[in-house]
All heavy atoms as a GROMACS GRO file, in nm:
protein
  623
    1MET      N    1   0.085  -0.117   0.000
    1MET     CA    2   0.000   0.000   0.000
    1MET      C    3   0.090   0.123   0.000
    1MET      O    4   0.185   0.131   0.076
    1MET     CB    5  -0.091  -0.005   0.123
    1MET     CG    6  -0.191   0.107   0.129
    1MET     SD    7  -0.312   0.088   0.261
    1MET     CE    8  -0.429  -0.017   0.178
    2THR      N    9   0.055   0.217  -0.083
    2THR     CA   10   0.137   0.338  -0.094
    2THR      C   11   0.101   0.438   0.016
    2THR      O   12  -0.006   0.430   0.077
    2THR     CB   13   0.117   0.406  -0.231
    2THR    OG1   14  -0.017   0.457  -0.237
    2THR    CG2   15   0.144   0.309  -0.346
    3ASP      N   16   0.190   0.534   0.035
    3ASP     CA   17   0.164   0.641   0.132
    3ASP      C   18   0.039   0.720   0.094
    3ASP      O   19  -0.038   0.762   0.182
    3ASP     CB   20   0.283   0.735   0.143
    3ASP     CG   21   0.402   0.671   0.212
    3ASP    OD1   22   0.382   0.570   0.283
    3ASP    OD2   23   0.514   0.723   0.197
    4GLU      N   24   0.017   0.738  -0.036
    4GLU     CA   25  -0.100   0.812  -0.082
    4GLU      C   26  -0.228   0.736  -0.048
    4GLU      O   27  -0.328   0.796  -0.006
    4GLU     CB   28  -0.093   0.838  -0.233
    4GLU     CG   29   0.015   0.938  -0.273
    4GLU     CD   30   0.155   0.874  -0.280
    4GLU    OE1   31   0.166   0.750  -0.290
    4GLU    OE2   32   0.252   0.950  -0.276
    5GLU      N   33  -0.226   0.604  -0.068
    5GLU     CA   34  -0.344   0.523  -0.035
    5GLU      C   35  -0.372   0.525   0.115
    5GLU      O   36  -0.488   0.537   0.157
    5GLU     CB   37  -0.323   0.379  -0.083
    5GLU     CG   38  -0.324   0.364  -0.233
    5GLU     CD   39  -0.280   0.226  -0.278
    5GLU    OE1   40  -0.190   0.166  -0.213
    5GLU    OE2   41  -0.335   0.178  -0.378
    6ILE      N   42  -0.268   0.517   0.192
    6ILE     CA   43  -0.283   0.523   0.338
    6ILE      C   44  -0.341   0.658   0.380
    6ILE      O   45  -0.433   0.664   0.462
    6ILE     CB   46  -0.149   0.496   0.407
    6ILE    CG1   47  -0.105   0.352   0.384
    6ILE    CG2   48  -0.156   0.527   0.557
    6ILE    CD1   49   0.036   0.321   0.425
    7ALA      N   50  -0.289   0.766   0.322
    7ALA     CA   51  -0.337   0.900   0.354
    7ALA      C   52  -0.484   0.914   0.316
    7ALA      O   53  -0.563   0.974   0.390
    7ALA     CB   54  -0.253   1.005   0.284
    8GLU      N   55  -0.523   0.859   0.201
    8GLU     CA   56  -0.662   0.866   0.157
    8GLU      C   57  -0.755   0.790   0.252
    8GLU      O   58  -0.861   0.838   0.290
    8GLU     CB   59  -0.675   0.811   0.014
    8GLU     CG   60  -0.811   0.827  -0.048
    8GLU     CD   61  -0.850   0.972  -0.075
    8GLU    OE1   62  -0.761   1.060  -0.085
    8GLU    OE2   63  -0.972   0.997  -0.085
    9LEU      N   64  -0.715   0.672   0.292
    9LEU     CA   65  -0.794   0.595   0.388
    9LEU      C   66  -0.806   0.669   0.521
    9LEU      O   67  -0.913   0.673   0.581
    9LEU     CB   68  -0.733   0.457   0.410
    9LEU     CG   69  -0.744   0.359   0.293
    9LEU    CD1   70  -0.661   0.235   0.320
    9LEU    CD2   71  -0.890   0.323   0.267
   10HIS      N   72  -0.697   0.725   0.565
   10HIS     CA   73  -0.697   0.798   0.692
   10HIS      C   74  -0.790   0.920   0.684
   10HIS      O   75  -0.864   0.949   0.779
   10HIS     CB   76  -0.555   0.841   0.727
   10HIS     CG   77  -0.544   0.900   0.863
   10HIS    ND1   78  -0.553   1.035   0.886
   10HIS    CD2   79  -0.527   0.842   0.985
   10HIS    CE1   80  -0.540   1.059   1.014
   10HIS    NE2   81  -0.525   0.944   1.077
   11LYS      N   82  -0.788   0.987   0.571
   11LYS     CA   83  -0.871   1.107   0.552
   11LYS      C   84  -1.020   1.073   0.564
   11LYS      O   85  -1.099   1.152   0.615
   11LYS     CB   86  -0.840   1.170   0.416
   11LYS     CG   87  -0.912   1.301   0.392
   11LYS     CD   88  -0.859   1.370   0.269
   11LYS     CE   89  -0.916   1.311   0.144
   11LYS     NZ   90  -0.880   1.380   0.020
   12HIS      N   91  -1.059   0.955   0.518
   12HIS     CA   92  -1.200   0.916   0.516
   12HIS      C   93  -1.239   0.822   0.632
   12HIS      O   94  -1.348   0.766   0.630
   12HIS     CB   95  -1.234   0.849   0.383
   12HIS     CG   96  -1.226   0.941   0.267
   12HIS    ND1   97  -1.323   1.034   0.239
   12HIS    CD2   98  -1.130   0.957   0.172
   12HIS    CE1   99  -1.288   1.102   0.131
   12HIS    NE2  100  -1.171   1.058   0.089
   13ARG      N  101  -1.155   0.809   0.730
   13ARG     CA  102  -1.178   0.713   0.838
   13ARG      C  103  -1.305   0.742   0.918
   13ARG      O  104  -1.366   0.651   0.972
   13ARG     CB  105  -1.057   0.704   0.930
   13ARG     CG  106  -1.038   0.827   1.017
   13ARG     CD  107  -0.905   0.821   1.091
   13ARG     NE  108  -0.886   0.935   1.178
   13ARG     CZ  109  -0.854   1.058   1.140
   13ARG    NH1  110  -0.835   1.082   1.011
   13ARG    NH2  111  -0.840   1.156   1.226
   14ASP      N  112  -1.348   0.867   0.925
   14ASP     CA  113  -1.468   0.902   1.001
   14ASP      C  114  -1.590   0.926   0.912
   14ASP      O  115  -1.695   0.967   0.962
   14ASP     CB  116  -1.441   1.028   1.086
   14ASP     CG  117  -1.337   1.003   1.193
   14ASP    OD1  118  -1.336   0.892   1.251
   14ASP    OD2  119  -1.255   1.094   1.219
   15ASP      N  120  -1.577   0.899   0.784
   15ASP     CA  121  -1.687   0.919   0.690
   15ASP      C  122  -1.781   0.798   0.697
   15ASP      O  123  -1.742   0.687   0.660
   15ASP     CB  124  -1.630   0.935   0.549
   15ASP     CG  125  -1.737   0.965   0.445
   15ASP    OD1  126  -1.857   0.956   0.478
   15ASP    OD2  127  -1.699   0.998   0.331
   16PRO      N  128  -1.906   0.816   0.743
   16PRO     CA  129  -1.997   0.701   0.757
   16PRO      C  130  -2.031   0.634   0.624
   16PRO      O  131  -2.068   0.516   0.623
   16PRO     CB  132  -2.122   0.762   0.822
   16PRO     CG  133  -2.112   0.908   0.801
   16PRO     CD  134  -1.967   0.941   0.784
   17ASP      N  135  -2.017   0.705   0.514
   17ASP     CA  136  -2.045   0.645   0.383
   17ASP      C  137  -1.936   0.546   0.339
   17ASP      O  138  -1.955   0.471   0.244
   17ASP     CB  139  -2.060   0.753   0.276
   17ASP     CG  140  -2.184   0.839   0.299
   17ASP    OD1  141  -2.282   0.787   0.357
   17ASP    OD2  142  -2.183   0.957   0.259
   18GLU      N  143  -1.825   0.547   0.409
   18GLU     CA  144  -1.714   0.458   0.375
   18GLU      C  145  -1.724   0.322   0.445
   18GLU      O  146  -1.645   0.232   0.419
   18GLU     CB  147  -1.580   0.522   0.414
   18GLU     CG  148  -1.544   0.645   0.333
   18GLU     CD  149  -1.504   0.610   0.190
   18GLU    OE1  150  -1.441   0.505   0.168
   18GLU    OE2  151  -1.534   0.691   0.101
   19TRP      N  152  -1.819   0.307   0.534
   19TRP     CA  153  -1.827   0.188   0.617
   19TRP      C  154  -1.957   0.112   0.593
   19TRP      O  155  -2.060   0.172   0.570
   19TRP     CB  156  -1.815   0.225   0.765
   19TRP     CG  157  -1.687   0.296   0.794
   19TRP    CD1  158  -1.668   0.431   0.804
   19TRP    CD2  159  -1.560   0.237   0.812
   19TRP    NE1  160  -1.537   0.460   0.828
   19TRP    CE2  161  -1.467   0.343   0.834
   19TRP    CE3  162  -1.513   0.107   0.814
   19TRP    CZ2  163  -1.332   0.319   0.857
   19TRP    CZ3  164  -1.379   0.085   0.836
   19TRP    CH2  165  -1.289   0.189   0.857
   20GLU      N  166  -1.950  -0.017   0.604
   20GLU     CA  167  -2.068  -0.102   0.594
   20GLU      C  168  -2.139  -0.106   0.729
   20GLU      O  169  -2.076  -0.092   0.833
   20GLU     CB  170  -2.027  -0.246   0.555
   20GLU     CG  171  -1.958  -0.255   0.420
   20GLU     CD  172  -2.053  -0.235   0.305
   20GLU    OE1  173  -2.173  -0.264   0.318
   20GLU    OE2  174  -2.006  -0.188   0.199
   21ASP      N  175  -2.270  -0.126   0.726
   21ASP     CA  176  -2.346  -0.137   0.850
   21ASP      C  177  -2.338  -0.276   0.912
   21ASP      O  178  -2.348  -0.293   1.032
   21ASP     CB  179  -2.493  -0.102   0.826
   21ASP     CG  180  -2.512   0.046   0.796
   21ASP    OD1  181  -2.429   0.127   0.843
   21ASP    OD2  182  -2.607   0.080   0.725
   22GLU      N  183  -2.319  -0.376   0.828
   22GLU     CA  184  -2.313  -0.514   0.876
   22GLU      C  185  -2.169  -0.556   0.902
   22GLU      O  186  -2.081  -0.536   0.818
   22GLU     CB  187  -2.375  -0.608   0.772
   22GLU     CG  188  -2.522  -0.585   0.749
   22GLU     CD  189  -2.606  -0.615   0.872
   22GLU    OE1  190  -2.577  -0.714   0.942
   22GLU    OE2  191  -2.699  -0.535   0.900
   23PRO      N  192  -2.145  -0.616   1.017
   23PRO     CA  193  -2.009  -0.664   1.045
   23PRO      C  194  -1.975  -0.783   0.954
   23PRO      O  195  -2.064  -0.854   0.908
   23PRO     CB  196  -2.015  -0.707   1.191
   23PRO     CG  197  -2.159  -0.734   1.218
   23PRO     CD  198  -2.236  -0.644   1.126
   24ILE      N  199  -1.848  -0.800   0.928
   24ILE     CA  200  -1.802  -0.915   0.850
   24ILE      C  201  -1.709  -0.998   0.936
   24ILE      O  202  -1.650  -0.949   1.033
   24ILE     CB  203  -1.731  -0.871   0.720
   24ILE    CG1  204  -1.606  -0.789   0.753
   24ILE    CG2  205  -1.824  -0.795   0.630
   24ILE    CD1  206  -1.517  -0.766   0.634
   25GLU      N  207  -1.697  -1.124   0.902
   25GLU     CA  208  -1.607  -1.213   0.974
   25GLU      C  209  -1.465  -1.190   0.922
   25GLU      O  210  -1.443  -1.183   0.801
   25GLU     CB  211  -1.647  -1.358   0.952
   25GLU     CG  212  -1.560  -1.454   1.028
   25GLU     CD  213  -1.604  -1.599   1.011
   25GLU    OE1  214  -1.722  -1.621   0.978
   25GLU    OE2  215  -1.520  -1.687   1.030
   26VAL      N  216  -1.372  -1.180   1.014
   26VAL     CA  217  -1.232  -1.160   0.978
   26VAL      C  218  -1.153  -1.278   1.030
   26VAL      O  219  -1.165  -1.316   1.147
   26VAL     CB  220  -1.178  -1.029   1.038
   26VAL    CG1  221  -1.030  -1.014   1.009
   26VAL    CG2  222  -1.255  -0.910   0.986
   27VAL      N  223  -1.073  -1.336   0.943
   27VAL     CA  224  -0.986  -1.447   0.982
   27VAL      C  225  -0.845  -1.393   0.994
   27VAL      O  226  -0.790  -1.342   0.897
   27VAL     CB  227  -0.993  -1.562   0.880
   27VAL    CG1  228  -0.898  -1.674   0.919
   27VAL    CG2  229  -1.136  -1.613   0.866
   28VAL      N  230  -0.787  -1.404   1.112
   28VAL     CA  231  -0.651  -1.357   1.134
   28VAL      C  232  -0.558  -1.474   1.106
   28VAL      O  233  -0.565  -1.577   1.172
   28VAL     CB  234  -0.633  -1.306   1.279
   28VAL    CG1  235  -0.490  -1.263   1.303
   28VAL    CG2  236  -0.730  -1.193   1.307
   29THR      N  237  -0.472  -1.456   1.006
   29THR     CA  238  -0.384  -1.566   0.967
   29THR      C  239  -0.248  -1.558   1.036
   29THR      O  240  -0.177  -1.656   1.041
   29THR     CB  241  -0.362  -1.566   0.815
   29THR    OG1  242  -0.308  -1.440   0.776
   29THR    CG2  243  -0.492  -1.591   0.741
   30LYS      N  244  -0.214  -1.441   1.085
   30LYS     CA  245  -0.086  -1.425   1.152
   30LYS      C  246  -0.107  -1.443   1.302
   30LYS      O  247  -0.193  -1.378   1.360
   30LYS     CB  248  -0.029  -1.285   1.122
   30LYS     CG  249   0.108  -1.263   1.176
   30LYS     CD  250   0.160  -1.126   1.133
   30LYS     CE  251   0.298  -1.102   1.189
   30LYS     NZ  252   0.349  -0.971   1.152
   31PRO      N  253  -0.031  -1.531   1.366
   31PRO     CA  254  -0.051  -1.549   1.510
   31PRO      C  255  -0.018  -1.421   1.586
   31PRO      O  256   0.074  -1.347   1.549
   31PRO     CB  257   0.046  -1.661   1.546
   31PRO     CG  258   0.141  -1.673   1.433
   31PRO     CD  259   0.076  -1.612   1.312
   32VAL      N  260  -0.095  -1.396   1.688
   32VAL     CA  261  -0.072  -1.280   1.771
   32VAL      C  262   0.046  -1.308   1.863
   32VAL      O  263   0.055  -1.414   1.924
   32VAL     CB  264  -0.199  -1.247   1.854
   32VAL    CG1  265  -0.174  -1.130   1.945
   32VAL    CG2  266  -0.316  -1.220   1.761
   33GLY      N  267   0.138  -1.215   1.871
   33GLY     CA  268   0.256  -1.233   1.954
   33GLY      C  269   0.244  -1.163   2.087
   33GLY      O  270   0.140  -1.106   2.121
   34ASN      N  271   0.351  -1.166   2.160
   34ASN     CA  272   0.359  -1.099   2.289
   34ASN      C  273   0.449  -0.978   2.277
   34ASN      O  274   0.545  -0.978   2.202
   34ASN     CB  275   0.417  -1.195   2.395
   34ASN     CG  276   0.326  -1.313   2.418
   34ASN    OD1  277   0.215  -1.296   2.462
   34ASN    ND2  278   0.374  -1.431   2.387
   35VAL      N  279   0.418  -0.877   2.353
   35VAL     CA  280   0.501  -0.757   2.358
   35VAL      C  281   0.591  -0.770   2.478
   35VAL      O  282   0.546  -0.797   2.589
   35VAL     CB  283   0.415  -0.629   2.369
   35VAL    CG1  284   0.503  -0.507   2.385
   35VAL    CG2  285   0.323  -0.616   2.249
   36VAL      N  286   0.721  -0.752   2.456
   36VAL     CA  287   0.820  -0.763   2.562
   36VAL      C  288   0.891  -0.629   2.575
   36VAL      O  289   0.934  -0.571   2.476
   36VAL     CB  290   0.924  -0.874   2.530
   36VAL    CG1  291   1.029  -0.883   2.638
   36VAL    CG2  292   0.854  -1.007   2.510
   37SER      N  293   0.901  -0.581   2.696
   37SER     CA  294   0.967  -0.454   2.721
   37SER      C  295   1.096  -0.480   2.797
   37SER      O  296   1.098  -0.557   2.893
   37SER     CB  297   0.874  -0.364   2.804
   37SER     OG  298   0.939  -0.244   2.836
   38PHE      N  299   1.205  -0.417   2.752
   38PHE     CA  300   1.332  -0.431   2.822
   38PHE      C  301   1.416  -0.307   2.798
   38PHE      O  302   1.393  -0.232   2.704
   38PHE     CB  303   1.407  -0.557   2.778
   38PHE     CG  304   1.442  -0.560   2.632
   38PHE    CD1  305   1.566  -0.519   2.588
   38PHE    CD2  306   1.350  -0.606   2.538
   38PHE    CE1  307   1.599  -0.522   2.453
   38PHE    CE2  308   1.381  -0.609   2.404
   38PHE     CZ  309   1.506  -0.568   2.361
   39GLN      N  310   1.510  -0.285   2.887
   39GLN     CA  311   1.598  -0.169   2.874
   39GLN      C  312   1.719  -0.206   2.790
   39GLN      O  313   1.771  -0.318   2.798
   39GLN     CB  314   1.644  -0.121   3.010
   39GLN     CG  315   1.530  -0.064   3.092
   39GLN     CD  316   1.578  -0.008   3.225
   39GLN    OE1  317   1.683  -0.044   3.275
   39GLN    NE2  318   1.500   0.083   3.280
   40LEU      N  319   1.763  -0.110   2.712
   40LEU     CA  320   1.877  -0.130   2.623
   40LEU      C  321   1.954   0.000   2.617
   40LEU      O  322   1.895   0.107   2.597
   40LEU     CB  323   1.824  -0.167   2.483
   40LEU     CG  324   1.922  -0.213   2.378
   40LEU    CD1  325   1.988  -0.344   2.419
   40LEU    CD2  326   1.848  -0.233   2.247
   41PRO      N  327   2.085  -0.004   2.634
   41PRO     CA  328   2.163   0.120   2.622
   41PRO      C  329   2.142   0.182   2.484
   41PRO      O  330   2.128   0.112   2.384
   41PRO     CB  331   2.308   0.074   2.639
   41PRO     CG  332   2.298  -0.057   2.711
   41PRO     CD  333   2.169  -0.120   2.666
   42THR      N  334   2.141   0.313   2.480
   42THR     CA  335   2.118   0.386   2.355
   42THR      C  336   2.215   0.344   2.246
   42THR      O  337   2.176   0.328   2.130
   42THR     CB  338   2.127   0.538   2.380
   42THR    OG1  339   2.031   0.574   2.479
   42THR    CG2  340   2.100   0.617   2.253
   43SER      N  341   2.340   0.323   2.283
   43SER     CA  342   2.440   0.285   2.182
   43SER      C  343   2.406   0.151   2.118
   43SER      O  344   2.421   0.134   1.996
   43SER     CB  345   2.579   0.280   2.244
   43SER     OG  346   2.584   0.183   2.348
   44GLU      N  347   2.356   0.055   2.197
   44GLU     CA  348   2.318  -0.075   2.141
   44GLU      C  349   2.192  -0.063   2.055
   44GLU      O  350   2.182  -0.127   1.950
   44GLU     CB  351   2.297  -0.177   2.252
   44GLU     CG  352   2.426  -0.217   2.320
   44GLU     CD  353   2.405  -0.320   2.431
   44GLU    OE1  354   2.295  -0.377   2.441
   44GLU    OE2  355   2.499  -0.341   2.508
   45LEU      N  356   2.098   0.018   2.100
   45LEU     CA  357   1.977   0.040   2.021
   45LEU      C  358   2.012   0.104   1.887
   45LEU      O  359   1.962   0.061   1.782
   45LEU     CB  360   1.877   0.127   2.096
   45LEU     CG  361   1.749   0.163   2.022
   45LEU    CD1  362   1.671   0.038   1.984
   45LEU    CD2  363   1.663   0.256   2.106
   46ASP      N  364   2.100   0.203   1.889
   46ASP     CA  365   2.142   0.268   1.765
   46ASP      C  366   2.207   0.168   1.670
   46ASP      O  367   2.182   0.171   1.548
   46ASP     CB  368   2.239   0.383   1.794
   46ASP     CG  369   2.171   0.501   1.863
   46ASP    OD1  370   2.047   0.510   1.860
   46ASP    OD2  371   2.245   0.584   1.921
   47ARG      N  372   2.290   0.080   1.723
   47ARG     CA  373   2.355  -0.022   1.640
   47ARG      C  374   2.253  -0.118   1.581
   47ARG      O  375   2.262  -0.157   1.464
   47ARG     CB  376   2.460  -0.098   1.720
   47ARG     CG  377   2.583  -0.015   1.753
   47ARG     CD  378   2.681  -0.090   1.842
   47ARG     NE  379   2.727  -0.212   1.776
   47ARG     CZ  380   2.774  -0.319   1.841
   47ARG    NH1  381   2.781  -0.318   1.972
   47ARG    NH2  382   2.813  -0.426   1.775
   48ALA      N  383   2.154  -0.158   1.662
   48ALA     CA  384   2.051  -0.250   1.614
   48ALA      C  385   1.967  -0.185   1.506
   48ALA      O  386   1.935  -0.248   1.404
   48ALA     CB  387   1.964  -0.296   1.730
   49ILE      N  388   1.929  -0.060   1.525
   49ILE     CA  389   1.851   0.013   1.424
   49ILE      C  390   1.930   0.024   1.294
   49ILE      O  391   1.876   0.000   1.185
   49ILE     CB  392   1.810   0.152   1.477
   49ILE    CG1  393   1.708   0.139   1.589
   49ILE    CG2  394   1.756   0.239   1.363
   49ILE    CD1  395   1.681   0.269   1.664
   50ALA      N  396   2.058   0.058   1.304
   50ALA     CA  397   2.142   0.070   1.185
   50ALA      C  398   2.154  -0.063   1.112
   50ALA      O  399   2.146  -0.069   0.988
   50ALA     CB  400   2.280   0.124   1.223
   51ALA      N  401   2.172  -0.171   1.187
   51ALA     CA  402   2.184  -0.304   1.126
   51ALA      C  403   2.053  -0.344   1.058
   51ALA      O  404   2.054  -0.398   0.947
   51ALA     CB  405   2.223  -0.407   1.232
   52ALA      N  406   1.940  -0.318   1.123
   52ALA     CA  407   1.810  -0.350   1.064
   52ALA      C  408   1.789  -0.269   0.936
   52ALA      O  409   1.743  -0.324   0.834
   52ALA     CB  410   1.698  -0.323   1.165
   53ASP      N  411   1.822  -0.140   0.941
   53ASP     CA  412   1.809  -0.055   0.823
   53ASP      C  413   1.894  -0.107   0.708
   53ASP      O  414   1.851  -0.111   0.592
   53ASP     CB  415   1.848   0.089   0.854
   53ASP     CG  416   1.744   0.163   0.938
   53ASP    OD1  417   1.630   0.112   0.951
   53ASP    OD2  418   1.778   0.270   0.992
   54GLU      N  419   2.015  -0.148   0.741
   54GLU     CA  420   2.106  -0.200   0.638
   54GLU      C  421   2.050  -0.325   0.573
   54GLU      O  422   2.066  -0.348   0.453
   54GLU     CB  423   2.243  -0.229   0.700
   54GLU     CG  424   2.349  -0.264   0.598
   54GLU     CD  425   2.487  -0.275   0.660
   54GLU    OE1  426   2.525  -0.185   0.736
   54GLU    OE2  427   2.555  -0.375   0.631
   55LEU      N  428   1.981  -0.408   0.652
   55LEU     CA  429   1.921  -0.530   0.599
   55LEU      C  430   1.785  -0.504   0.534
   55LEU      O  431   1.727  -0.593   0.471
   55LEU     CB  432   1.904  -0.633   0.711
   55LEU     CG  433   2.035  -0.688   0.770
   55LEU    CD1  434   2.005  -0.770   0.895
   55LEU    CD2  435   2.107  -0.774   0.666
   56GLY      N  436   1.732  -0.384   0.553
   56GLY     CA  437   1.602  -0.350   0.496
   56GLY      C  438   1.485  -0.415   0.569
   56GLY      O  439   1.383  -0.446   0.507
   57ILE      N  440   1.502  -0.436   0.700
   57ILE     CA  441   1.395  -0.497   0.780
   57ILE      C  442   1.364  -0.407   0.899
   57ILE      O  443   1.440  -0.316   0.931
   57ILE     CB  444   1.434  -0.639   0.828
   57ILE    CG1  445   1.560  -0.636   0.916
   57ILE    CG2  446   1.452  -0.732   0.709
   57ILE    CD1  447   1.599  -0.771   0.974
   58SER      N  448   1.254  -0.436   0.965
   58SER     CA  449   1.216  -0.357   1.081
   58SER      C  450   1.304  -0.395   1.200
   58SER      O  451   1.367  -0.502   1.203
   58SER     CB  452   1.070  -0.380   1.118
   58SER     OG  453   1.052  -0.511   1.170
   59LEU      N  454   1.308  -0.307   1.298
   59LEU     CA  455   1.383  -0.336   1.420
   59LEU      C  456   1.329  -0.462   1.487
   59LEU      O  457   1.406  -0.547   1.534
   59LEU     CB  458   1.378  -0.216   1.516
   59LEU     CG  459   1.449  -0.234   1.650
   59LEU    CD1  460   1.598  -0.261   1.629
   59LEU    CD2  461   1.428  -0.111   1.737
   60SER      N  462   1.197  -0.476   1.490
   60SER     CA  463   1.136  -0.596   1.550
   60SER      C  464   1.182  -0.723   1.478
   60SER      O  465   1.216  -0.823   1.543
   60SER     CB  466   0.984  -0.586   1.545
   60SER     OG  467   0.938  -0.485   1.630
   61GLU      N  468   1.181  -0.720   1.345
   61GLU     CA  469   1.228  -0.837   1.269
   61GLU      C  470   1.373  -0.867   1.299
   61GLU      O  471   1.412  -0.984   1.314
   61GLU     CB  472   1.212  -0.812   1.119
   61GLU     CG  473   1.069  -0.811   1.071
   61GLU     CD  474   1.060  -0.773   0.924
   61GLU    OE1  475   1.102  -0.661   0.888
   61GLU    OE2  476   1.008  -0.854   0.846
   62PHE      N  477   1.455  -0.762   1.310
   62PHE     CA  478   1.596  -0.781   1.339
   62PHE      C  479   1.615  -0.846   1.476
   62PHE      O  480   1.690  -0.943   1.491
   62PHE     CB  481   1.670  -0.648   1.334
   62PHE     CG  482   1.817  -0.660   1.366
   62PHE    CD1  483   1.907  -0.703   1.269
   62PHE    CD2  484   1.865  -0.632   1.492
   62PHE    CE1  485   2.042  -0.717   1.297
   62PHE    CE2  486   2.000  -0.645   1.522
   62PHE     CZ  487   2.088  -0.688   1.424
   63ILE      N  488   1.546  -0.796   1.576
   63ILE     CA  489   1.560  -0.849   1.712
   63ILE      C  490   1.508  -0.993   1.718
   63ILE      O  491   1.573  -1.080   1.779
   63ILE     CB  492   1.488  -0.759   1.814
   63ILE    CG1  493   1.563  -0.625   1.825
   63ILE    CG2  494   1.478  -0.826   1.950
   63ILE    CD1  495   1.492  -0.519   1.906
   64ARG      N  496   1.393  -1.022   1.654
   64ARG     CA  497   1.342  -1.159   1.654
   64ARG      C  498   1.441  -1.254   1.586
   64ARG      O  499   1.465  -1.365   1.634
   64ARG     CB  500   1.207  -1.165   1.584
   64ARG     CG  501   1.092  -1.114   1.670
   64ARG     CD  502   0.957  -1.150   1.609
   64ARG     NE  503   0.937  -1.090   1.478
   64ARG     CZ  504   0.883  -0.970   1.457
   64ARG    NH1  505   0.845  -0.896   1.559
   64ARG    NH2  506   0.868  -0.924   1.335
   65GLY      N  507   1.500  -1.209   1.475
   65GLY     CA  508   1.597  -1.293   1.404
   65GLY      C  509   1.722  -1.318   1.487
   65GLY      O  510   1.774  -1.430   1.491
   66ALA      N  511   1.771  -1.213   1.554
   66ALA     CA  512   1.890  -1.228   1.638
   66ALA      C  513   1.861  -1.322   1.754
   66ALA      O  514   1.944  -1.407   1.790
   66ALA     CB  515   1.935  -1.091   1.690
   67LEU      N  516   1.743  -1.309   1.813
   67LEU     CA  517   1.705  -1.397   1.923
   67LEU      C  518   1.694  -1.541   1.876
   67LEU      O  519   1.745  -1.634   1.942
   67LEU     CB  520   1.573  -1.350   1.984
   67LEU     CG  521   1.516  -1.434   2.097
   67LEU    CD1  522   1.613  -1.438   2.215
   67LEU    CD2  523   1.383  -1.378   2.141
   68GLU      N  524   1.630  -1.561   1.762
   68GLU     CA  525   1.617  -1.697   1.709
   68GLU      C  526   1.753  -1.758   1.680
   68GLU      O  527   1.778  -1.874   1.712
   68GLU     CB  528   1.532  -1.694   1.581
   68GLU     CG  529   1.507  -1.832   1.524
   68GLU     CD  530   1.415  -1.828   1.404
   68GLU    OE1  531   1.344  -1.728   1.383
   68GLU    OE2  532   1.415  -1.928   1.330
   69GLN      N  533   1.843  -1.679   1.621
   69GLN     CA  534   1.977  -1.729   1.592
   69GLN      C  535   2.049  -1.769   1.721
   69GLN      O  536   2.111  -1.874   1.729
   69GLN     CB  537   2.058  -1.623   1.518
   69GLN     CG  538   2.197  -1.667   1.481
   69GLN     CD  539   2.273  -1.558   1.404
   69GLN    OE1  540   2.216  -1.456   1.366
   69GLN    NE2  541   2.400  -1.581   1.381
   70ARG      N  542   2.040  -1.684   1.822
   70ARG     CA  543   2.106  -1.712   1.950
   70ARG      C  544   2.047  -1.836   2.017
   70ARG      O  545   2.120  -1.918   2.072
   70ARG     CB  546   2.094  -1.589   2.040
   70ARG     CG  547   2.161  -1.602   2.172
   70ARG     CD  548   2.311  -1.617   2.155
   70ARG     NE  549   2.371  -1.624   2.287
   70ARG     CZ  550   2.498  -1.616   2.311
   70ARG    NH1  551   2.582  -1.603   2.212
   70ARG    NH2  552   2.543  -1.624   2.433
   71LEU      N  553   1.914  -1.850   2.010
   71LEU     CA  554   1.850  -1.969   2.069
   71LEU      C  555   1.893  -2.095   1.995
   71LEU      O  556   1.917  -2.200   2.057
   71LEU     CB  557   1.698  -1.953   2.066
   71LEU     CG  558   1.642  -1.849   2.162
   71LEU    CD1  559   1.493  -1.829   2.136
   71LEU    CD2  560   1.666  -1.887   2.306
   72ASP      N  561   1.902  -2.088   1.862
   72ASP     CA  562   1.948  -2.203   1.784
   72ASP      C  563   2.091  -2.240   1.822
   72ASP      O  564   2.122  -2.358   1.837
   72ASP     CB  565   1.940  -2.174   1.634
   72ASP     CG  566   1.798  -2.169   1.582
   72ASP    OD1  567   1.706  -2.213   1.655
   72ASP    OD2  568   1.778  -2.121   1.469
   73GLU      N  569   2.178  -2.141   1.839
   73GLU     CA  570   2.316  -2.166   1.879
   73GLU      C  571   2.320  -2.230   2.018
   73GLU      O  572   2.394  -2.325   2.042
   73GLU     CB  573   2.397  -2.037   1.880
   73GLU     CG  574   2.423  -1.979   1.743
   73GLU     CD  575   2.485  -1.841   1.749
   73GLU    OE1  576   2.513  -1.791   1.860
   73GLU    OE2  577   2.505  -1.781   1.642
   74SER      N  578   2.240  -2.179   2.108
   74SER     CA  579   2.236  -2.230   2.244
   74SER      C  580   2.188  -2.375   2.246
   74SER      O  581   2.243  -2.458   2.317
   74SER     CB  582   2.144  -2.143   2.331
   74SER     OG  583   2.133  -2.195   2.460
   75THR      N  584   2.087  -2.404   2.167
   75THR     CA  585   2.033  -2.540   2.161
   75THR      C  586   2.135  -2.635   2.103
   75THR      O  587   2.154  -2.746   2.154
   75THR     CB  588   1.904  -2.542   2.075
   75THR    OG1  589   1.811  -2.452   2.132
   75THR    CG2  590   1.845  -2.681   2.070
   76SER      N  591   2.206  -2.594   1.998
   76SER     CA  592   2.305  -2.683   1.938
   76SER      C  593   2.424  -2.705   2.029
   76SER      O  594   2.486  -2.811   2.026
   76SER     CB  595   2.349  -2.629   1.802
   76SER     OG  596   2.422  -2.509   1.817
   77MET      N  597   2.458  -2.607   2.112
   77MET     CA  598   2.571  -2.622   2.204
   77MET      C  599   2.537  -2.720   2.316
   77MET      O  600   2.622  -2.796   2.360
   77MET     CB  601   2.611  -2.487   2.262
   77MET     CG  602   2.671  -2.393   2.158
   77MET     SD  603   2.703  -2.229   2.226
   77MET     CE  604   2.849  -2.262   2.320
   78THR      N  605   2.414  -2.720   2.364
   78THR     CA  606   2.376  -2.808   2.474
   78THR      C  607   2.345  -2.948   2.425
   78THR      O  608   2.343  -3.040   2.503
   78THR     CB  609   2.254  -2.753   2.550
   78THR    OG1  610   2.144  -2.737   2.459
   78THR    CG2  611   2.285  -2.621   2.615
   79ALA      N  612   2.323  -2.964   2.295
   79ALA     CA  613   2.291  -3.096   2.240
   79ALA      C  614   2.416  -3.180   2.218
   79ALA      O  615   2.407  -3.297   2.187
   79ALA     CB  616   2.213  -3.080   2.109
   80VAL      N  617   2.533  -3.122   2.233
   80VAL     CA  618   2.658  -3.195   2.206
   80VAL      C  619   2.691  -3.287   2.320
   80VAL      O  620   2.670  -3.272   2.431
   80VAL     CB  621   2.774  -3.095   2.183
   80VAL    CG1  622   2.905  -3.169   2.169
   80VAL    CG2  623   2.746  -3.011   2.062
   0.00000   0.00000   0.00000
């Protein structure tokens, strides 16, 4: 979705003519995750943001990937 499309939808969000009166069933295909809050030094956060930007992914994707990689390493080390 483009920024223009998003802006157009946002502009009409309160317009009653844009909405249906009958609710529809929505199927959520992506599992709902958990939100985790933790403290991180600014320098580490800056490095993580820069690394995510370089990879072209979100900070959340970068952190999840790093965590998954670390967990995989930890599991393989204990399996020996």
